[in-house]
Every structure is written in C-alpha cells, then in structure tokens.
N, C-alpha and C positions, 0 to 999 in steps of 0.2 A: 503492499499500501503504502503512496506517495505520503511523503511529511507534508502538514499541513499547521499550518500556524491558526491560533483561537479565531484572529479576525477572517478567515479563509472559510475554518467549520462553520463560523455562523453567516456566510453568505452561503454555504452549498446547501446547510438546513434550509434557509430562506427559498432558495430558487431550486433546487434538485433533489425536496423531499417528494416522493407520489402523491399526488390526491388519488386516492384508493376508489372515491366513488363515480371515475372516469367508467370502473366496472359493475356492471348489474351482477351481484353474487349470486349465484344458485340460476342461471341465465333458463334453464330448464324448466323453469317452474311459471315461468311468464311465457303469454301466448298472445298472439295478435288476429282478435275474431274473425273468423274466416265470414266474405259476406259472398252468398253465392250467386248474388249476378254476376259477378265478376270474379269467381271463379272457374277457371277450364276443367279442372279437377278436385277432388275431395278426398281429404285423406280417410283413410280406412286401416282402422290398429287391428291387427289380428296378433293374440296375446299380446306380448309386448314387443310387437315392431309395428310399423305403419309401410302403408303403400298407398297408392292414390288409385281412386277407381272414377270412373265416368260420371257428371253428375247425374242422381235421379236412376242410376245404375249400380247399386250394391255390389253387384254381381261381376261386373266389366272392368277386372284390374287395367290402368295404362299401366302401372309400375308398381311390383311385387311387393310385399313387405318386406323392408331391409333397412327402415333407419330408426335409429334411436326417440329421437323426438320431431314434431313436427312444429315448427314456431309459427309461420302464418305462410299465407295460401294468397296468388296474388294473379294477374291477366297473362302473364308471362311465363310463372313456375313458384317454385313453393322455398320458404328456406328451411333444411333442417338438420339434425345431427349426426351423422354420419357413428356408426356403430365405436370405431377406429380411430377417428378423428374429433372433431367437434362440427361447428356451423359452417355450412355453405350454404349456396343458392343453386338449386338445380331447375331444369327444362322440362318441359313434360313428356320427355324420355328418359328421366333420369340423371342423365348427362352435368354434369358441373359445370355452371357457368362461372362460378365464383366458389373458389378452393373450399375445402372444408377443413381451415387454419384460424376460425376464430368461435375466439368466449362469448363473445357479443355480436351477433349480425342482426341489424332491423331496416327498417326504411324508415330513412329520416326525410322529411321533405320528398322530393323527386328521385331520391336516388340513395340506396344501401350505404350504411355505414358497418363496418367492423373493426373492431378492436380485441388488441391482445395483450397480454401483459411481457412486457421483454425487455431488453439490457441496453444499455446505452452504448452506441458505437465506439469500441474503445480507443481508436486514434484520438480522440479530445482528451486523455489523459486526467478523465475523473476518477477519484479515488472510490475503489469497489464498494464500500456501503452506503456509495452515493450515485452507481451508476445504472438502475432500474427505471423503466419507464413504460410507459404506453405506445404502443404502435397503431394507430387510425390507417384505416384504408377508407376509402370512398369508389363507387361505385354507378356508375348510371345503372337503369333500369334492363338491360341487357344484357351487363355484367363486366362491361368493357370501364379498366381502371382509369378514376380522374386521376386521383394524386393519394399523399400519403404521407403521415407526419407521426412524428417522436414527439410524447409530450408529457410533462408533468402537471399539465390541468389542461381541461380546453372546455368551449361553451361551443355547442354546434348550433346548426341551420333550425334555430328554433323559432318558434311564434310567427312562421311565415317569413324570416329573415332570409335574406340572399345572401348576408355576409355570417361566417364563424372564425372565433379565434383559437389559435394553437399556442401554446406558451410551452418551450421548454428553454430551463435556465433563465435568464433575464429576459430572454429575448420573446416576441407575440409575432406569429405571423397570420395576417390577417387572410381570408382567403374566400372566393366569389363559390357558389356552388355550380361552377363549369371548372372547378380547381384552378384557377387564375389566383397568382399572389396578388392581392392588390393593395398590400403594406406590412412594413414589416418596422417593429416598432421595440427601442430598447429601453427597459426600465431603468429608472434613475432616483434618486433619493428624494427628488421634489414632487412624483406625483406616484399612483397606482394605475394603472390600466384596468379598470370592471369589466366592461366587458362591450356586447353589443343590445342596443337599443333599437329598436326602427330602424336599421341598417345605419345607427349613425354610431362612432366608435366613444366611447363615456369612459373620462380618467377623473381622478378624483384627486385633490392637490393634498399637503399638508394641513391639517386644520390652522386655524388662528390662535389667538389667544382667549377667546370667547369658545372655543371646540368647536367652531363652525366649519364643515367641509366644503370646497368649491367643486363643485361636479360639473363638465363641460361637456357638451356633445358636440362633436364636428362629424363633416363626410370623410370620406376614404381621401377626400382632396384637399382636406384639413380646413373647409371654412367652417366658420363657427356659426351653432346654429342656436345652442343656449349657454349661460353660464348659472347656475342654479348655487347658493349659497345655504348651506342646511344643517342642520344638527345632529345629522345623523350619519353615520361615520362608517358602516357595513352595507351600502343598500348594494343589492345584486343589479340592479336595473334603472334606467329613468326613461319614464315614458311619457311623450307631449300628445297628452288627451286632445287639448284645445288649445286657442291662442294664449289663455290663459289660467289651465287646468294641467297639472301633470301629475301622473303615476310615479309611485315608488315601490321599487319591489323590494320587500323587506327578507327576512328569513323565518324559517319554523310558519308559514302559513300567515305571514303581517304583510299587508298591503298599506302604503299610507301615500297622502293626496298633499300636494301644494299649491300655492299660485305662482308664478314667472317671476314671484321676486323672492323666491324659497320661503315664504309665510307658508304654516301649515292652517289648511282648510277649519282643521277643529273634529274631521272623521277618518276612518278609516276601517279594514275590514284588519280582524284580530282573531286569531286562534289558539292563543293562550296555550299553545306548544309548549315542548321543551325535548325538541330535537326531531317529537316525532312526524311532523308535518312540514313537508317541505313548500315553498312559494316556487309558483311556476308562472313564465309572462305571460304564456296565454291568457292569464285572467284580464289581461287588459287590451285582448279583442272584443270585449263586451259593447255592446251600445250604453246598457244601462246597469250601476253598480248597487247593489245592498251594503252600503254603508251604518257604521256606528257613530252616535256622535261620543265625543272621549270627554266630554262634558257631563251632558246628561243621563250616557249609555243609553239612550234611547237608538232605534235604529230608521232608518229612512233610505230613499231611495236618489243619487242623482245621474245625470247625462254626463258624456262626453267632458262637455264646456264646464261643467260641474255646475251646470244648475238642479236644485232639490225640485224633486217633481214629484214629492212627496212628504210631509210634515216630517219632522223626526220626532214620530209619537208610540212608536210600533216596541212592543216588548221582545218582537221575534219576526224577522221577515225570511220566509224558507225560500230555496234559491229557485229562478223561473225557471218553467217548466212551458217550451214551446208558446214563450211570450207573455205568461202569466204566471202569478205566483200566489202562496197565501201567505197570511201574515196573523201576529197576533197583538189587538189592542186591548190593551186590561187582560181580561179572560175571555174576550170575545174574539172567534176565529173571523179575519176580513178577507175578503178576496181582490184582488187588486189583475185588473184584466190589461189588455197590449194596450189600451186605450189608457192604462190609470185611473180606471173607475172603480171607486171603493163600494162594497156591498158587505151587506153584515147576513147572518145566518137565518135570523130568528122571525125576521116577519118578512112581508112580502114590499122592500124598501124603495121606494122610487129615487135613483138618482141620476145623474147627469152626467154626461163623457165631455169630452172637450170638444164637441159637436153644437152643444146646447139639448141634446136630444134626451129627453125623459125614456128611461128604460126602467121596468121592473124586475127584479132578479130574486130568485131565492135558491138556495145548495144546502145541501149536509155536509156538517162538517167531514174533512179526509179523517181517518185513521190515523193520526202522526204517529201510533206508537209501531203501526205493522210498518209503513213507509220506515221509518226506523230501522225497521229486522230488516226490509230489503236493502237497507243503504241507499235509496234515494229518495229527491222530494217530495214530498206532497206535491201532486200536479194531475191531469187530463192527459193522457197517456190513450192514443188513439182514439181521441174524442171523448174518453171514458174515465170517470174520476173511482178510485178504489177506495171502498172505506166498509164499516159495520153497521147491520142495524140489531135492535133489539126489541123483546117485548118489556113493559113496561109491571111492575108488581106494584100493587095497594093494598094497603091492607087496613084493616078496621079504624088504628088508629088515628088522632087528627096530624099527628108526626108524621105518619106512612103516607095519607093524602096530599098534606104540602109537598114531600119529599118520598116522590114514589122510587124503590128501588130497580136492579136492572135484573132481569132474568137471564143468567149468564148461560143457563144450556138453552135458551133459546137463539144465542148469538148467529150470528149468520154474513156472509161478505154479499155486499153489492156494490154495483156498478153505476154511477148515475150520470147522464151527459151532461153536457154546457149548459141546457132549458131547467135542469135539476129534477129531470125525472128519471125514476128507477129505471132500467132498462134491466138488468139484472138481479137478481135475487138466487144465490146459491142456495142449497137445502145445508142445517145445520151438519149434516155426513162431510162436508167439507169442511177438513182440519185448518188449511193454511192457502193465500190466492197471491198470486202476484199479479201486475199489471200487463196490458195488452199490448202488443208492437205484431204487427202485420197478420192482424185479426185475430191472433189466439195468446193466449193467458195460461202461463202455469199455475197446478193447482194441485193440492193433495189429496186422498179422499182417505175417508177412514181408517184405513189398513196402510195408511203413512206412503202411501206408494202416486209417484206424480205423474201426472198426464197434462193435457193439455186441453181448455173447454176454448171453445167460439164465443160470438157476440150473442148468441142463442142459449148461452149456460150450458150446453151440451159439451160433452166429451169429444172431442175431434181426433185427439191421441189418446187412447185407453192409457188408463193410469199404470205404470209397471215400470217406472222408475226410480231415481230416488235424490232427493234432495243432498246438494252438498254443504258445507259450513268451512266458511275462512276463518279459523278458530285462532287465528294469531293476534296479540298483544297489540294495540290497546283496543282492539276495533271487531272482535267478531259480529260477523255477516252472514244472513245464510247466502248464498249464492244462487237465486233463481235461473234459469236457460231463458235465454230469448231469441226469435227467432231474427234473423239479420240474410235478409236475401234467400226467404225460403229456407234456411236451414239453423239448427240451434244447437249450440254444444251443451253435451248431460256430461257433469265435469267428474261425476261420480263415476263416470264409464268410460272418460277418458275418448269420446268420440261423439259423431255427430248424427243427428237425425232430422228427415227432412219434414215438411210438413203432411206427408203421408205415413208418415210414421216409422218409414224404413231407417234399419239403424244399417251406421258406417263403422260399427268394432262387433270384432268376433270373441272366441274365447270366454272367459271368467273374468267377472266385474274386475275391475281394476282402476281403484282410485289413486289421484295423483300423489307421486310420492313426496311433495309439500302441500302444505293447509294453501298457501297462496299461487298455487300452480294453475294455470289456466285459467 
C-alpha cells in the first residue's frame, strides 16, 4: 500500500469512499410489473426456472425455462437473471443483447442501465483500501452500449431529466442521455455540486455567518438561472415550479418550498421518518401539492405557482387519485373533486364549483383502514369507491337509541359510483376486497382463497389463489394483484394469470424468496 499523510487520507476518505446506495441490495426481490398490452411474450415459471410463452397461450413456449429470475418484460425483450451469471437483456429467441454481467439492470428513461461493484483502474495509484467503485453501463433499448462510467456516487436520469451526473473522486461528469459528455466539473473547497434538477446544474456554496447557503442553478452552458439563499444545508435538489415558487428536495421524505428570495413559504410535506423513507424528485412533477402549514400543522393544497387553492384547515388530506382526493375536516370526511369543489357526506349539500354552477352531491365514507391495508390512498378506481356497510343495532335503552351500535356480523364490502349510488354489494362471505382495475377487483372468499370479481359483483376468476404480505418493518401491507394490460401477477405463486384465469406458472406453489420481492 502506498504511503499517505493524514491530509491525503482525509481527502481520500471524502472523495473515494463508495456510496453503496448505488446498488439495490438483493435486486432479485425487485420486479417491473408486466404490461400485457406491450409485452410480446409472457414469463412462465416451471418449477424454479422461468421461460417465456406467447401471450394468451401458456402452452406455447417461445423460450424454454432456463432463467433464475425475470425482472421485466418490454416491447423488444426481457431482463432476466442467468443461472450462472447475473442480469442481462434477451431478445425473443433468448439471445443476450446485453450480456448477463450486472448485479442491477433496469430501464431508466429510454435506456437500460446496468451496474456492478468494481475496482479502480490500478494505473491511478490509489491505495488499496480506497480502490473500489461501481461500474455503470448505459444501453439503448436495442442493447447497443452508449457509454460507461466508474463512480463513487451518481444520480441518474430521473424525473424526466436528459442529464445525469457521475462522480469519480473529486471530478463530476455530466452526460446527456445520448452518452455525450456535456461537462466536467472539479470540486473545490468553495462549493459542492448538488446534482441535476430540471436539467439545471445545482451547486451549493459554503454557509455565511448566519448559516445560509447559496444554491445556484445554471445551464450546461454556464448561464445562471437562479441564486437562492436558503437556511437548508443538505438539500438534494432545487426545482423551479413557478416564477416565484421553488420546491426544495430534502431527505427522509421531506419537501420544502420557498420564494425566489429564498424565504420559506411556511408550508411543506414532512414524513417525520428517520431514514426509512426517501425523497424523490418525481414528487415535483405534480400540478398540485398537498402541504402542511408549519405554523398551524393543518393541511391545504397549493398549485405550482404557490397559490393556495384550498384553505389550510384540514386535519388530513389523502393523496390525489385520478384528480380527486378525500380530506378530513375536524371529524368530518370531505371530498375534493378535480374542480376543487368541497362536498361533505351527511346531507345533500349544495356546493358551487369554480364555474358558479350549483351541484348537489352526496357519498359515503371510504373505509380508510381498508385502504391503509391495501397501502393505497382512498379514491375512485375504475370509477368505483371501495367502502364497507353495516346494519345498525338499536337497543331499548335511551342511550342505545341515541347511539346505535354496529352489527359487525353484517359487515360487507360495497362499491359506490361518483354519484353516490351503490353499484355493488358483496355478501358477508367475502372476507377481503380490493379496488377495481381493468374491470376486475381482487377478493377473498370464506375459505381465504383469492379470486377476482367483475363490476356485477360476480366471480369472474374463481377464488383459488392466495394473498401475499410484504411483512417487512416498518410498514407491513397486503399485496393485492392488479391487472395491467390483461395480466396480473400472483405473488404467492411467482407467476401471472390472464383475464381468462389461465395460469402462467406450473409446479408447486413457490412464494418469493424475500417479503418485498415482486
């Protein structure tokens, strides 16, 4: 090992320590859901190996079972795990277009991105304890290599950006999604390079005496777009949402906002997590943001310009589903539609939308606990809202007449349309139900077998499967299969079914190796 002074070691520690978050640990637990409308072959599991069959024809092999895992299927092939190597990309005949050398291989934007743990080029003379890195390779969708980089840290082509940044030691390479080297940046002691936001290069200066940091957004041609003086020193991105409204990407699921002078707007989105939840740049692609006042701790909705389009008065607002969301005002559940008209539950309240038209509207509560179990926000899926209904029991005493009790034995799932009409009422023998997608919803019969119902409440696919649970800390939840392009993944059997109930798996039941797989 080469001799190093303390100052050199300090520099090596800062620049040559590897960020292992570049690698998805146990990549085999991940899965890119199949879209049957685009896929020209469907994975078929036979025993512990996967092959591929023709869509709608599970008995017609295109490729015999030979792969350990299937990560994703696309219009021109599939990402698979070779039994002797790792992940690669095959065509419809099973030939590798991208060799199976990658611990991670996935679609990133309009490219395939592969990576693996590697070693630094020995000619650089870096001490052995600091000579590790990650190798990243990018390919077009036909498997042609575009470029490669060795990195200690990187941020890829996220949130629609056509630029990505790769750091090796104290040098950043900014590349376009064609592989062109757009810019090379050397870090110095006066500023840090934060990353790419909306295709702008974001840098951060050292703090001033009041511990304010200046974040600068420039184009690749060095044109300055903004300078913001902010009291946040650990942001991962700065996004210009409107002329006087900026989104600040924090960490651990936190999102902040400020004006063009860097002054806080007084609201944000906060997860209160401790490293369990990560923030994502895609959050700022929304047209409307559900935010919480830092003063009152109540929730409201703002648009990209920072204009409040509801009052900050709600104790909770659930995420938007198809342009609409539910909210809690004190103990009352409210419904906010895509015109931002509020309606409540108990009476046929007349409300006025933004066009001045009076509209009566009524609906039942969504069953919030059921949606939490599904790990989904409450809302209208395929035009139907999942909820529960009960019979009420009245006793002879005055208190029971005033406060009726719920007959739990009468509990049953119902689906309500947007006019408040009960469209489906399932029998009490159905123990569990999910939301509709492509005209079908998962449901569990009295024997705890999983099937799918149609919009008449009938069994369209007989209940013979099982639900699976992602039972990992801290948020265990039930994984309910959904049809995407005519196919649904049955996690408990590691295989697909189509809308006719055809099974694309054979052999014994085979649950995933990891709770969070597929």
